[in-house]
C-alpha positions as CSV (number, residue, x, y, z in Angstrom):
1,X,-257.3,-1.8,-19.2
2,X,-258.7,0.7,-16.8
3,X,-261.6,-1.7,-16.0
4,X,-259.3,-4.6,-15.0
5,X,-257.1,-2.3,-12.9
6,X,-260.0,-1.1,-10.9
7,X,-261.7,-4.5,-10.8
8,X,-258.5,-6.1,-9.5
9,X,-258.2,-3.5,-6.7
10,X,-261.8,-4.2,-5.8
11,X,-261.8,-8.1,-6.0
12,X,-258.5,-9.2,-4.5
13,X,-259.2,-7.8,-1.0
14,X,-262.6,-9.5,-1.0
15,X,-260.9,-12.8,-2.2
16,X,-258.2,-12.5,0.5
17,X,-260.8,-12.0,3.2
18,X,-262.9,-14.9,2.1
19,X,-259.9,-17.2,1.8
20,X,-258.8,-16.1,5.3
21,X,-262.2,-17.1,6.6
22,X,-262.0,-20.5,4.9
23,X,-258.5,-21.2,6.2
24,X,-259.6,-20.3,9.7
25,X,-262.7,-22.5,9.5
26,X,-261.0,-25.6,8.0
27,X,-257.5,-25.2,9.5
28,X,-257.6,-28.7,11.0
29,X,-259.1,-30.4,7.9
30,X,-256.6,-30.0,5.1
31,X,-258.5,-31.8,2.5
32,X,-261.7,-29.8,3.0
33,X,-259.6,-26.6,3.2
34,X,-258.0,-27.3,-0.2
35,X,-261.3,-28.3,-1.7
36,X,-263.3,-25.3,-0.6
37,X,-260.6,-22.7,-1.2
38,X,-259.7,-24.0,-4.7
39,X,-263.3,-24.4,-5.6
40,X,-264.1,-20.9,-4.4
41,X,-261.3,-19.6,-6.6
42,X,-262.6,-21.6,-9.6
43,X,-266.1,-20.0,-9.3
44,X,-264.6,-16.6,-8.8
45,X,-262.5,-16.9,-12.0
46,X,-265.5,-18.1,-13.9
47,X,-267.6,-15.1,-12.7
48,X,-264.8,-12.6,-13.6
49,X,-264.4,-14.2,-17.1
50,X,-268.2,-14.1,-17.6
51,X,-268.5,-10.5,-16.5
52,X,-265.5,-9.4,-18.7
53,X,-267.0,-11.1,-21.7
54,X,-270.4,-9.6,-21.0
55,X,-269.0,-6.1,-21.4
56,X,-266.0,-6.3,-23.6
57,X,-266.2,-9.3,-26.0
58,X,-268.1,-8.3,-29.2
59,X,-270.1,-10.9,-31.1
60,X,-268.7,-9.8,-34.5
61,X,-266.0,-12.1,-35.9
62,X,-263.8,-9.3,-37.3
63,X,-263.1,-8.0,-33.8
64,X,-262.0,-11.3,-32.4
65,X,-258.3,-10.3,-32.6
66,X,-259.1,-7.3,-30.6
67,X,-260.8,-9.5,-28.0
68,X,-257.8,-11.7,-27.8
69,X,-255.6,-8.7,-27.0
70,X,-258.0,-7.6,-24.3
71,X,-257.8,-11.1,-22.7
72,X,-254.0,-10.6,-22.0
73,X,-254.6,-8.1,-19.1
74,X,-257.5,-10.3,-18.0
75,X,-255.1,-13.2,-17.7
76,X,-252.8,-11.1,-15.5
77,X,-255.6,-10.1,-13.2
78,X,-256.8,-13.8,-12.9
79,X,-253.2,-14.8,-12.2
80,X,-253.0,-12.4,-9.3
81,X,-256.3,-13.5,-8.1
82,X,-255.5,-17.3,-8.2
83,X,-252.2,-16.9,-6.4
84,X,-254.1,-15.5,-3.4
85,X,-255.1,-19.1,-2.9
86,X,-251.6,-20.4,-3.5
87,X,-250.1,-18.0,-1.0
88,X,-252.7,-18.9,1.6
89,X,-252.4,-22.7,1.2
90,X,-248.7,-23.1,1.0
91,X,-248.0,-22.5,4.7
92,X,-250.5,-25.2,5.6
93,X,-248.9,-27.6,3.0
94,X,-245.4,-27.4,4.4
95,X,-246.6,-28.5,7.9
96,X,-248.5,-31.7,6.7
97,X,-246.6,-34.8,7.8
98,X,-249.0,-37.6,7.1
99,X,-248.6,-39.4,3.8
100,X,-252.3,-40.3,3.7
101,X,-253.3,-36.6,3.7
102,X,-250.8,-35.7,1.0
103,X,-252.0,-38.5,-1.3
104,X,-255.6,-37.4,-0.8
105,X,-254.6,-33.8,-1.7
106,X,-253.0,-35.2,-4.9
107,X,-256.1,-37.1,-5.8
108,X,-258.3,-34.1,-5.0
109,X,-256.3,-31.6,-7.2
110,X,-256.1,-34.1,-10.1
111,X,-259.5,-35.6,-10.1
112,X,-261.7,-32.6,-9.0
113,X,-259.9,-29.6,-10.5
114,X,-257.4,-30.5,-13.2
115,X,-259.1,-33.4,-15.0
116,X,-262.9,-32.7,-14.6
117,X,-263.1,-28.9,-14.5
118,X,-260.4,-27.8,-16.9
119,X,-260.8,-30.6,-19.5
120,X,-264.6,-30.4,-19.4
121,X,-264.8,-26.6,-20.0
122,X,-261.8,-26.3,-22.3
123,X,-261.5,-22.6,-21.8
124,X,-258.3,-20.8,-22.6
125,X,-259.0,-18.2,-19.9
126,X,-258.9,-20.8,-17.2
127,X,-255.4,-21.8,-18.0
128,X,-254.2,-19.5,-15.2
129,X,-256.3,-21.4,-12.8
130,X,-254.9,-24.7,-14.1
131,X,-251.4,-23.3,-13.7
132,X,-252.1,-22.5,-10.1
133,X,-253.5,-26.0,-9.5
134,X,-250.4,-27.5,-11.2
135,X,-248.1,-25.4,-8.9
136,X,-250.0,-26.6,-5.8
137,X,-249.9,-30.2,-7.1
138,X,-246.1,-29.9,-7.7
139,X,-245.6,-28.7,-4.1
140,X,-247.8,-31.4,-2.7
141,X,-245.8,-34.1,-4.6
142,X,-242.5,-32.6,-3.5
143,X,-243.7,-32.7,0.1
144,X,-245.0,-36.2,-0.4
145,X,-241.6,-37.4,-1.6
146,X,-239.9,-35.9,1.4
147,X,-242.3,-37.3,3.9
148,X,-242.3,-40.7,2.3
149,X,-238.6,-40.9,2.5
150,X,-238.7,-40.0,6.2
151,X,-241.6,-42.5,6.8
152,X,-239.6,-45.3,5.1
153,X,-236.6,-44.6,7.3
154,X,-238.4,-44.3,10.6
155,X,-241.4,-46.6,10.3
156,X,-240.0,-49.4,8.1
157,X,-236.2,-49.6,8.2
158,X,-235.8,-48.6,11.8
159,X,-238.9,-50.3,13.1
160,X,-238.5,-51.9,16.5
161,X,-240.8,-55.0,16.8
162,X,-242.8,-55.7,19.9
163,X,-243.2,-59.1,21.5
164,X,-246.6,-59.4,19.9
165,X,-245.1,-58.7,16.4
166,X,-242.7,-61.7,16.9
167,X,-245.2,-64.1,18.3
168,X,-244.9,-66.7,15.6
169,X,-246.3,-69.3,15.2
170,X,-248.7,-68.5,18.1
171,X,-250.4,-65.8,16.0
172,X,-251.0,-68.2,13.2
173,X,-252.2,-70.9,15.5
174,X,-254.7,-68.5,17.1
175,X,-256.1,-67.5,13.7
176,X,-256.4,-71.1,12.7
177,X,-258.3,-71.9,15.9
178,X,-260.7,-69.0,15.2
179,X,-261.3,-70.2,11.6
180,X,-261.8,-73.7,12.8
181,X,-264.4,-72.6,15.4
182,X,-266.2,-70.5,12.8
183,X,-266.4,-73.5,10.5
184,X,-267.8,-75.7,13.3
185,X,-270.4,-73.2,14.1
186,X,-271.3,-72.9,10.5
187,X,-271.6,-76.7,10.2
188,X,-273.9,-76.8,13.3
189,X,-276.1,-74.0,11.9
190,X,-276.4,-75.6,8.5
191,X,-277.2,-79.0,10.1
192,X,-280.3,-77.4,11.7
193,X,-281.3,-75.7,8.4
194,X,-281.3,-78.8,6.2
195,X,-278.9,-81.0,4.3
196,X,-279.0,-79.0,1.1
197,X,-278.1,-75.7,2.8
198,X,-275.4,-77.5,4.7
199,X,-273.7,-78.8,1.6
200,X,-273.8,-75.3,-0.1
201,X,-272.3,-73.5,2.9
202,X,-269.6,-76.1,3.5
203,X,-268.3,-75.5,0.0
204,X,-268.1,-71.9,0.8
205,X,-266.4,-72.5,4.2
206,X,-263.6,-74.8,3.0
207,X,-261.5,-72.3,1.1
208,X,-261.6,-69.9,4.0
209,X,-260.0,-72.4,6.4
210,X,-257.3,-73.6,4.0
211,X,-255.7,-70.2,3.7
212,X,-257.0,-68.5,6.9
213,X,-253.5,-67.8,8.3
214,X,-252.4,-65.9,5.2
215,X,-255.5,-64.1,4.1
216,X,-255.8,-61.9,7.2
217,X,-253.9,-58.7,6.4
218,X,-253.9,-57.9,10.1
219,X,-251.6,-60.9,10.7
220,X,-248.9,-59.6,8.4
221,X,-245.8,-58.2,9.9
222,X,-246.3,-54.4,10.4
223,X,-243.5,-53.3,8.1
224,X,-245.0,-55.4,5.3
225,X,-248.4,-53.8,5.7
226,X,-246.8,-50.3,5.8
227,X,-244.7,-51.0,2.8
228,X,-247.6,-52.2,0.6
229,X,-249.8,-49.2,1.8
230,X,-247.0,-46.8,1.1
231,X,-246.2,-48.1,-2.4
232,X,-249.9,-48.3,-3.3
233,X,-250.4,-44.7,-2.2
234,X,-247.4,-43.4,-4.0
235,X,-248.1,-45.2,-7.2
236,X,-251.2,-43.1,-8.0
237,X,-249.7,-39.7,-7.0
238,X,-246.1,-39.6,-8.4
239,X,-244.5,-39.8,-11.8
240,X,-242.8,-43.1,-12.8
241,X,-239.3,-42.0,-12.1
242,X,-240.0,-40.6,-8.6
243,X,-242.2,-43.6,-7.7
244,X,-239.6,-46.1,-8.9
245,X,-236.9,-44.7,-6.7
246,X,-239.1,-44.5,-3.6
247,X,-240.6,-47.9,-4.2
248,X,-237.2,-49.5,-4.5
249,X,-236.1,-47.8,-1.3
250,X,-239.3,-48.9,0.5
251,X,-238.9,-52.5,-0.6
252,X,-235.3,-52.7,0.4
253,X,-236.1,-51.2,3.9
254,X,-238.9,-53.8,4.3
255,X,-236.6,-56.7,3.4
256,X,-234.1,-55.5,5.9
257,X,-236.7,-55.2,8.7
258,X,-237.8,-58.8,7.9
259,X,-234.2,-60.0,8.2
260,X,-234.1,-58.4,11.7
261,X,-237.4,-60.0,12.7
262,X,-236.3,-63.4,11.3
263,X,-233.2,-63.3,13.6
264,X,-235.3,-62.5,16.6
265,X,-237.8,-65.3,15.9
266,X,-234.9,-67.8,15.4
267,X,-233.6,-66.8,18.9
268,X,-237.1,-67.0,20.4
269,X,-238.4,-70.2,18.8
270,X,-236.6,-72.3,16.2
271,X,-234.6,-71.8,13.1
272,X,-237.4,-73.2,10.9
273,X,-239.9,-70.7,12.4
274,X,-237.7,-67.8,11.5
275,X,-237.1,-69.2,8.0
276,X,-240.8,-69.8,7.3
277,X,-241.7,-66.4,8.7
278,X,-239.2,-64.9,6.2
279,X,-240.5,-67.0,3.3
280,X,-244.1,-66.2,4.1
281,X,-243.7,-62.4,4.0
282,X,-241.3,-62.4,1.1
283,X,-244.0,-64.3,-0.9
284,X,-246.6,-61.7,0.2
285,X,-244.3,-58.9,-0.9
286,X,-243.6,-60.5,-4.3
287,X,-247.3,-61.2,-4.9
288,X,-248.6,-57.8,-3.8
289,X,-245.9,-55.8,-5.7
290,X,-246.4,-57.6,-9.0
291,X,-249.4,-55.5,-10.2
292,X,-247.2,-52.4,-10.1
293,X,-245.9,-52.3,-13.6
294,X,-242.5,-50.7,-12.7
295,X,-239.0,-51.8,-12.1
296,X,-238.0,-51.6,-8.5
297,X,-234.5,-50.6,-9.6
298,X,-232.4,-47.4,-9.3
299,X,-228.9,-46.6,-10.5
300,X,-226.6,-45.3,-7.7
301,X,-223.4,-43.4,-8.6
302,X,-220.4,-43.5,-6.3
303,X,-216.7,-42.5,-6.4
304,X,-214.0,-45.1,-6.1
305,X,-210.8,-43.7,-4.7
306,X,-209.0,-47.0,-4.7
307,X,-206.6,-46.1,-7.5
308,X,-205.6,-42.8,-5.9
309,X,-205.1,-44.6,-2.5
310,X,-202.9,-47.2,-4.1
311,X,-200.8,-44.7,-6.0
312,X,-200.5,-42.5,-2.9
313,X,-199.2,-45.4,-0.8
314,X,-196.6,-46.1,-3.5
315,X,-195.5,-42.5,-3.7
316,X,-195.2,-41.8,0.1
317,X,-192.0,-43.7,0.7
318,X,-190.3,-41.9,-2.2
319,X,-191.2,-38.4,-1.0
320,X,-189.3,-38.2,2.3
321,X,-188.8,-34.6,3.3
322,X,-190.5,-33.4,0.1
323,X,-193.9,-34.3,1.4
324,X,-194.7,-30.7,2.3
325,X,-193.1,-29.2,-0.8
326,X,-195.9,-27.5,-2.8
327,X,-193.9,-27.3,-6.1
328,X,-194.4,-29.5,-9.1
329,X,-191.7,-31.8,-7.8
330,X,-194.2,-33.2,-5.2
331,X,-195.4,-36.4,-6.7
332,X,-198.2,-36.8,-4.2
333,X,-199.6,-33.3,-4.8
334,X,-199.5,-33.9,-8.6
335,X,-201.3,-37.2,-8.1
336,X,-204.1,-35.6,-6.1
337,X,-204.5,-32.8,-8.5
338,X,-204.3,-34.6,-11.8
339,X,-205.6,-38.1,-11.0
340,X,-209.4,-38.2,-10.3
341,X,-211.5,-40.9,-8.6
342,X,-213.3,-43.5,-10.8
343,X,-217.0,-43.0,-11.2
344,X,-218.9,-46.3,-10.5
345,X,-222.5,-46.8,-11.5
346,X,-224.4,-49.6,-9.6
347,X,-227.9,-50.9,-10.4
348,X,-229.8,-51.6,-7.2
349,X,-232.8,-53.9,-7.9
350,X,-235.0,-54.6,-4.9
351,X,-237.1,-57.2,-6.7
352,X,-234.0,-59.3,-7.5
353,X,-232.8,-58.8,-3.9
354,X,-236.2,-60.1,-2.8
355,X,-236.0,-63.2,-5.1
356,X,-232.4,-63.8,-3.9
357,X,-233.3,-63.7,-0.2
358,X,-236.4,-65.9,-0.9
359,X,-234.3,-68.5,-2.7
360,X,-231.7,-68.6,0.1
361,X,-234.4,-68.9,2.8
362,X,-236.1,-71.7,1.0
363,X,-232.9,-73.6,0.5
364,X,-232.0,-73.2,4.2
365,X,-235.4,-74.6,5.2
366,X,-235.2,-77.4,2.8
367,X,-231.7,-78.4,3.9
368,X,-232.7,-78.3,7.6
369,X,-235.9,-80.3,6.9
370,X,-233.9,-83.0,5.0
371,X,-231.3,-83.1,7.8
372,X,-234.1,-83.4,10.4
373,X,-235.9,-86.2,8.5
374,X,-232.6,-88.2,8.0
375,X,-231.1,-87.4,11.4
376,X,-231.4,-91.0,12.6
377,X,-229.8,-92.5,9.5
378,X,-226.1,-93.4,9.7
379,X,-223.6,-90.8,8.4
380,X,-223.3,-91.9,4.8
381,X,-220.3,-89.7,4.0
382,X,-218.4,-91.3,6.9
383,X,-219.6,-94.8,5.8
384,X,-218.2,-94.3,2.3
385,X,-214.8,-93.6,3.9
386,X,-215.1,-96.8,6.0
387,X,-216.0,-98.7,2.8
388,X,-212.6,-98.0,1.4
389,X,-210.9,-99.6,4.4
390,X,-213.2,-102.6,5.1
391,X,-215.8,-104.3,3.0
392,X,-218.2,-105.5,5.7
393,X,-220.6,-103.7,8.0
394,X,-219.7,-100.2,6.7
395,X,-222.7,-98.7,8.5
396,X,-222.2,-100.7,11.8
397,X,-223.6,-104.0,13.1
398,X,-226.9,-105.2,11.5
399,X,-228.8,-104.9,14.8
400,X,-227.6,-101.4,15.5
401,X,-228.4,-100.4,11.9
402,X,-231.9,-101.9,12.2
403,X,-232.6,-99.6,15.1
404,X,-231.4,-96.6,13.2
405,X,-233.5,-97.5,10.1
406,X,-236.5,-98.1,12.3
407,X,-236.1,-94.7,14.1
408,X,-235.6,-92.9,10.7
409,X,-238.7,-94.6,9.3
410,X,-240.7,-93.5,12.4
411,X,-240.0,-89.9,11.5
412,X,-241.6,-90.4,8.1
413,X,-244.5,-92.6,9.2
414,X,-245.7,-90.8,12.3
415,X,-249.2,-89.5,11.6
416,X,-250.4,-88.1,14.9
417,X,-249.4,-84.6,15.7
418,X,-249.5,-85.0,19.5
419,X,-247.2,-87.9,19.5
420,X,-245.0,-87.0,16.6
421,X,-241.5,-85.6,16.9
422,X,-240.8,-82.0,15.8
423,X,-238.5,-83.5,13.3
424,X,-241.1,-85.8,11.8
425,X,-242.6,-85.5,8.3
426,X,-246.1,-84.7,9.6
427,X,-244.8,-81.9,11.9
428,X,-242.8,-80.3,9.1
429,X,-245.7,-80.5,6.7
430,X,-248.0,-79.1,9.4
431,X,-245.6,-76.1,10.0
432,X,-245.4,-75.4,6.3
433,X,-249.2,-75.4,6.0
434,X,-249.5,-73.2,9.0
435,X,-247.1,-70.5,7.7
436,X,-247.8,-70.7,3.9
437,X,-251.4,-71.7,3.8
438,X,-251.6,-72.3,0.1
439,X,-251.5,-76.1,-0.7
440,X,-249.7,-75.5,-4.0
441,X,-246.9,-73.5,-2.3
442,X,-246.6,-76.3,0.4
443,X,-246.3,-78.9,-2.4
444,X,-243.6,-76.9,-4.1
445,X,-241.6,-76.6,-0.9
446,X,-242.1,-80.3,-0.1
447,X,-240.8,-81.5,-3.5
448,X,-237.1,-80.8,-2.9
449,X,-237.5,-82.1,0.7
450,X,-238.7,-85.4,-0.7
451,X,-235.9,-85.5,-3.2
452,X,-233.3,-84.9,-0.6
453,X,-234.7,-87.5,1.8
454,X,-235.0,-90.1,-1.0
455,X,-231.3,-89.5,-2.1
456,X,-230.1,-90.1,1.5
457,X,-232.1,-93.3,1.8
458,X,-230.8,-94.4,-1.7
459,X,-227.2,-94.0,-0.5
460,X,-227.9,-96.0,2.6
461,X,-229.7,-98.7,0.7
462,X,-226.8,-99.0,-1.8
463,X,-224.2,-99.5,0.9
464,X,-226.5,-102.1,2.7
465,X,-226.9,-104.0,-0.6
466,X,-223.2,-104.0,-1.4
467,X,-221.7,-104.7,2.0
468,X,-224.3,-106.8,3.9
469,X,-225.4,-110.4,3.3
470,X,-229.0,-111.3,2.4
471,X,-229.7,-112.5,5.9
472,X,-228.4,-109.2,7.4
473,X,-230.4,-107.2,4.8
474,X,-233.6,-109.0,6.0
475,X,-232.7,-108.1,9.6
476,X,-232.1,-104.5,8.8
477,X,-235.3,-104.2,6.7
478,X,-234.3,-101.1,4.8
479,X,-237.3,-99.8,2.8
480,X,-237.2,-99.2,-1.0
481,X,-237.2,-95.9,-2.7
482,X,-240.8,-96.2,-3.8
483,X,-241.8,-97.0,-0.2
484,X,-240.1,-93.8,1.0
485,X,-241.9,-91.8,-1.6
486,X,-245.3,-93.2,-0.4
487,X,-244.9,-91.4,2.9
488,X,-244.7,-88.0,1.1
489,X,-247.8,-88.7,-0.9
490,X,-250.0,-90.5,1.7
């Protein structure tokens, strides 16, 4: 139409000038830049549609087909108009590196322009504007995927921890002291305000101190915080397939960073500190990623050249001088041309990887705890070998065995932290509580420790009963299985 041709020539320079002013004004605030320019174009499209309908859309129904034909060149004009915004915003988009800004742009385009504006108005003429928003959204998502992959590699997988990041258990002890001082100040304040208020606030304060070391997100290892923030941001901006691949990559990178941190903490403090640090953060990852209703699994395809390699090694001795013969008689050449590599598909599941590492770390801690609590007991395996050779005093003289049993019992019965050995039951339970916080989780970890300790004592008691006299058993004073279990439930 003549009108649309002239109108386009008049409007597009004005739109380009206005967009240039907006890009200059909001060049450092990308979210506001996208909001104002896209909103400006939406209002401009609405004005052009309204003006066109005012002049060229008749009210009579028989002419509706003619009106639809006239809307085709209008769509072309609106398309040229909308892509003034697209062409102006794209150079800014490809220079955005922060994931937070890209996720905000996704939310902005979806919530403010695609869902609310288009669906509320339901106008066919605004489909051109919607297409422009969809193109911008696709570019933002593509940029987000690229930057997220770079972020996972540089800030999570290749993260170099500082001394403060590895200050375990000092960080947890500091938080516990802060929580304890807050509780004491609360108790003093409630004491002055009356007994009823004191009872009420004490009930509110108890849960805080029991899980204080695990509830502070700031005390989580940096890569764990970054992983959860990254996954949470990506989940609301990407389609399921893209999110699933990035989430799997992010979780795998985080686990690898925790393995590195665990090794440093073992070198700096003790093996149990490294194990419990690892267990603590794996539990956090498993708990925090459960709400995302996706599988952290991808299928990786690779080429296996093993069969070609084996056949080539077998063919080389037979070739001799014919190795460089490019005829059909060259067996190696025919092998390389006709035989192809095997395509291997492998499922990589980060959640299963997490559970496997968690299981191994828990088993290592349980084994070391059992070994520590039974370190003063005689070596039962060695004693069973001695039993086959001699029938009496398989675990040594009664007096010596009495001292060993007494020392092993002291590890279980010591109830003062300051005087207790690091290998004592109270110290192990204290360390579990410090790292894990949740009493239920501590109880789950202590159950197999109790079982292992009881089994060791059971073996010792059986050998004492079978190979020592009644008088010698009274001197040794080996406790019963029920007495050993009482120490774990005191």
